[in-house]
C-alpha positions in Angstrom: -63.5 -48.2 -21.7 -65.5 -50.8 -19.7 -68.2 -52.9 -21.3 -71.5 -52.1 -19.6 -75.3 -52.7 -19.8 -76.8 -49.9 -21.9 -80.4 -51.2 -22.2 -82.7 -53.8 -20.7 -85.9 -55.0 -22.2 -88.9 -57.1 -21.1 -91.6 -58.4 -23.5 -94.6 -59.4 -21.3 -96.5 -61.1 -24.2 -94.5 -63.0 -26.8 -94.2 -61.0 -30.1 -95.9 -57.9 -28.8 -94.2 -54.6 -27.9 -91.6 -54.7 -25.2 -90.6 -52.0 -22.7 -87.3 -50.7 -21.4 -86.3 -51.3 -17.8 -83.8 -49.6 -15.6 -83.6 -52.7 -13.4 -84.6 -56.3 -14.2 -85.0 -59.0 -11.6 -84.4 -62.5 -12.9 -85.7 -65.9 -12.0 -85.3 -69.4 -13.4 -87.2 -68.5 -16.6 -85.3 -65.2 -17.3 -86.3 -61.7 -16.6 -89.4 -61.8 -14.3 -92.5 -61.1 -16.5 -90.7 -61.7 -19.8 -92.6 -63.7 -22.3 -94.7 -65.5 -19.6 -97.8 -64.9 -21.8 -98.4 -65.8 -25.5 -101.1 -65.5 -28.0 -102.4 -68.8 -29.5 -104.8 -69.8 -32.2 -107.9 -72.1 -31.7 -105.6 -75.1 -31.8 -103.2 -73.8 -29.1 -100.5 -73.1 -31.7 -98.4 -70.0 -31.0 -98.9 -66.8 -33.0 -96.1 -64.4 -33.6 -95.3 -61.5 -35.9 -94.2 -64.1 -38.5 -97.9 -64.9 -38.9 -99.5 -61.7 -37.7 -97.3 -58.6 -38.1 -100.0 -56.5 -36.3 -98.8 -58.0 -33.1 -96.0 -55.4 -33.2 -98.6 -52.7 -32.5 -100.0 -54.3 -29.3 -98.5 -52.8 -26.2 -98.9 -54.7 -23.0 -98.6 -52.5 -19.9 -97.8 -54.1 -16.6 -99.6 -52.0 -13.9 -98.4 -51.5 -10.3 -101.4 -53.4 -9.0 -100.5 -56.5 -10.8 -103.0 -56.1 -13.6 -102.1 -55.7 -17.3 -103.5 -53.3 -19.9 -103.4 -54.1 -23.6 -103.3 -51.1 -25.9 -103.4 -50.9 -29.7 -104.0 -48.2 -32.3 -107.7 -47.2 -32.9 -108.8 -49.8 -30.3 -110.2 -49.3 -26.8 -107.7 -50.7 -24.2 -108.4 -53.9 -22.4 -107.3 -54.5 -18.8 -107.2 -57.8 -16.9 -105.3 -59.5 -14.1 -103.0 -62.3 -15.2 -104.2 -65.5 -13.5 -102.8 -68.9 -12.8 -106.2 -70.2 -11.7 -108.2 -70.3 -15.0 -108.8 -73.0 -17.6 -105.7 -75.2 -18.1 -104.8 -75.7 -21.7 -102.0 -77.0 -23.9 -100.1 -74.4 -25.8 -97.4 -75.2 -28.4 -94.4 -73.1 -29.1 -92.2 -74.7 -31.8 -91.9 -78.3 -30.8 -92.7 -77.8 -27.1 -96.1 -78.4 -25.7 -96.6 -76.4 -22.6 -99.1 -76.3 -19.8 -100.8 -72.9 -19.8 -103.7 -71.0 -18.3 -106.2 -69.4 -20.6 -106.7 -65.7 -19.6 -110.4 -65.5 -20.4 -113.0 -64.6 -23.1 -112.8 -60.8 -22.7 -109.1 -60.5 -23.6 -109.6 -63.1 -26.3 -112.4 -61.1 -27.9 -110.2 -58.0 -27.8 -107.3 -59.8 -29.5 -109.6 -61.3 -32.2 -111.1 -57.9 -32.9 -107.7 -56.3 -33.4 -106.0 -59.2 -35.3 -109.1 -60.3 -37.3 -108.3 -63.9 -36.6 -109.0 -66.5 -33.8 -106.8 -65.7 -30.9 -106.5 -66.4 -27.2 -104.1 -65.2 -24.5 -102.4 -67.8 -22.3 -100.0 -67.6 -19.4 -97.4 -70.3 -18.8 -98.5 -72.3 -15.7 -96.4 -71.6 -12.7 -95.8 -75.3 -12.0 -94.7 -76.1 -15.6 -91.0 -76.3 -16.6 -90.0 -75.8 -20.2 -86.4 -77.0 -20.6 -84.0 -75.4 -23.1 -82.6 -77.6 -25.8 -80.4 -80.1 -24.1 -77.7 -79.7 -26.7 -77.1 -76.2 -25.4 -78.1 -76.3 -21.7 -75.4 -76.0 -19.1 -77.5 -77.4 -16.3 -80.5 -79.7 -16.1 -82.4 -76.8 -14.5 -81.9 -74.5 -17.5 -85.4 -73.4 -18.7 -87.3 -70.6 -20.3 -90.8 -69.1 -20.7 -92.4 -68.6 -24.1 -89.3 -67.2 -25.7 -88.3 -69.0 -28.8 -85.9 -71.2 -27.0 -83.6 -69.5 -24.4 -84.2 -67.1 -21.5 -82.0 -64.2 -22.5 -80.9 -62.6 -25.8 -77.9 -60.3 -25.8 -76.8 -57.9 -28.5 -74.0 -55.3 -28.4 -74.8 -51.7 -29.5 -71.7 -51.8 -31.7 -73.1 -54.7 -33.7 -76.2 -52.7 -34.5 -74.1 -49.6 -35.3 -72.1 -51.7 -37.7 -75.2 -52.9 -39.4 -76.7 -49.4 -39.6 -73.5 -48.1 -41.2 -74.3 -50.5 -44.1 -78.0 -49.7 -44.4 -79.5 -46.8 -46.4 -81.9 -46.1 -43.5 -80.9 -47.0 -40.0 -83.1 -49.2 -37.9 -83.8 -49.5 -34.1 -82.6 -52.2 -31.8 -86.3 -53.2 -31.2 -86.3 -55.0 -34.5 -84.2 -57.7 -32.9 -86.0 -57.9 -29.5 -83.0 -58.3 -27.2 -83.2 -58.5 -23.4 -79.8 -57.2 -22.7 -77.9 -54.6 -24.8 -74.2 -53.9 -24.0 -71.9 -51.0 -25.0 -68.2 -50.5 -24.9 -67.1 -53.4 -27.0 -66.3 -53.9 -30.7 -69.0 -55.0 -33.1 -69.8 -58.7 -32.8 -67.4 -59.1 -29.8 -70.2 -61.1 -28.2 -69.7 -63.9 -30.8 -66.5 -64.8 -28.9 -67.8 -64.7 -25.4 -68.5 -67.9 -23.6 -69.2 -66.8 -20.1 -69.9 -63.3 -18.6 -70.8 -61.9 -15.2 -73.2 -59.0 -14.9 -74.4 -57.7 -11.5 -73.5 -61.0 -9.7 -75.2 -63.1 -12.3 -73.1 -65.6 -14.3 -74.3 -66.1 -17.9 -73.3 -68.8 -20.3 -73.4 -67.8 -24.0 -74.8 -70.9 -25.5 -75.9 -70.2 -29.1 -76.0 -67.5 -31.8 -79.4 -66.3 -32.7 -80.5 -67.3 -36.2 -82.8 -64.6 -37.4 -86.3 -65.1 -38.9 -88.3 -62.5 -40.8 -89.4 -60.5 -37.7 -86.4 -58.0 -38.0 -87.8 -57.0 -41.4 -91.0 -55.7 -39.6 -91.1 -52.1 -38.6 -92.1 -52.3 -34.9 -93.9 -48.9 -35.1 -95.9 -49.6 -38.3 -96.0 -53.4 -38.6 -94.9 -53.0 -42.3 -92.3 -55.5 -43.5 -89.5 -54.9 -46.1 -86.4 -56.6 -47.2 -84.1 -55.1 -44.7 -82.1 -55.7 -42.6 -81.9 -59.4 -43.5 -80.8 -58.6 -47.1 -77.8 -56.7 -45.8 -77.1 -59.1 -42.9 -77.1 -62.0 -45.3 -74.1 -60.5 -47.1 -71.8 -60.7 -44.1 -73.5 -62.6 -41.2 -74.4 -65.8 -42.9 -73.1 -69.1 -41.5 -74.3 -72.2 -43.2 -77.8 -71.3 -44.3 -78.6 -69.0 -41.3 -78.3 -65.3 -40.8 -76.9 -64.7 -37.3 -77.3 -61.7 -35.1 -77.1 -61.7 -31.3 -76.3 -64.4 -28.7 -78.6 -66.5 -26.5 -77.7 -66.8 -22.9 -78.6 -69.1 -19.9 -77.9 -68.1 -16.3 -76.2 -70.1 -13.6 -78.0 -68.1 -10.8 -80.6 -65.4 -10.4 -80.4 -61.8 -9.2 -80.7 -58.2 -10.5 -79.5 -56.5 -13.7 -79.2 -52.7 -13.8 -78.5 -50.1 -16.4 -74.8 -49.3 -16.2 -73.7 -52.6 -14.7 -70.3 -53.6 -15.8 -70.0 -56.7 -18.0 -67.1 -58.9 -17.0 -65.9 -61.4 -19.7 -64.9 -64.5 -17.8 -64.4 -67.0 -20.6 -63.9 -66.6 -24.4 -63.4 -68.9 -27.4 -63.0 -67.9 -31.0 -66.3 -68.1 -32.8 -66.8 -70.1 -36.0 -69.0 -67.2 -37.3 -67.1 -65.5 -40.1 -67.9 -62.6 -42.5 -68.7 -63.3 -46.1 
């Protein structure tokens, strides 16, 4: 059985709801429109579900006319057109300070009403380049948007199935917020991949994803619990980190489609071990 792409996801605003795609176009920063916007506090520091779990309930909808609509429970929707022409500000995501464009007072007021905290929406400036960690980059041009550190996250469906077989109540893939889900391989086979080709795009697998608390947050209710990290810690801990999924960078751009075959072009036995 061939390994193939079984799901594609884009997250227009970092830490808010994502949506499934049948086709994804990529550019130097990853999937076009993925995490190009981010919510920040009054000091320009990024806000995620780690700080505000209610972000899970915000659904950004990308409209055909280029505008975006933000929806949330018990809140009137807010529509605006993402702009690269507004007030230029500094926005920090982890240790990176990025040039960003503030998206205006109306959308900021909407966010503040829903989150009950100071918040503004920013968009990464088109002319800014945020490099990935040089220790894991494959090319000087490797970059990303407002994702935690890398432009793509891949998880196999078998890995989630393996986890769900150990849980009292199964969870959805959206807890882990991947861009690419693949099927047709063994659980955690992706740990040993070093290079793959999908739809003409060559990806380097550069680093396992160390999981924070976000997977413990139910993406439909914004309620947190101990799982799945408690169970994952029993068999997916390496050093002091719980690992699930693999970060990717791409050597070129193109299109990804549901059903695309995944060709494994280089492997190396991972140091990740159970127990």
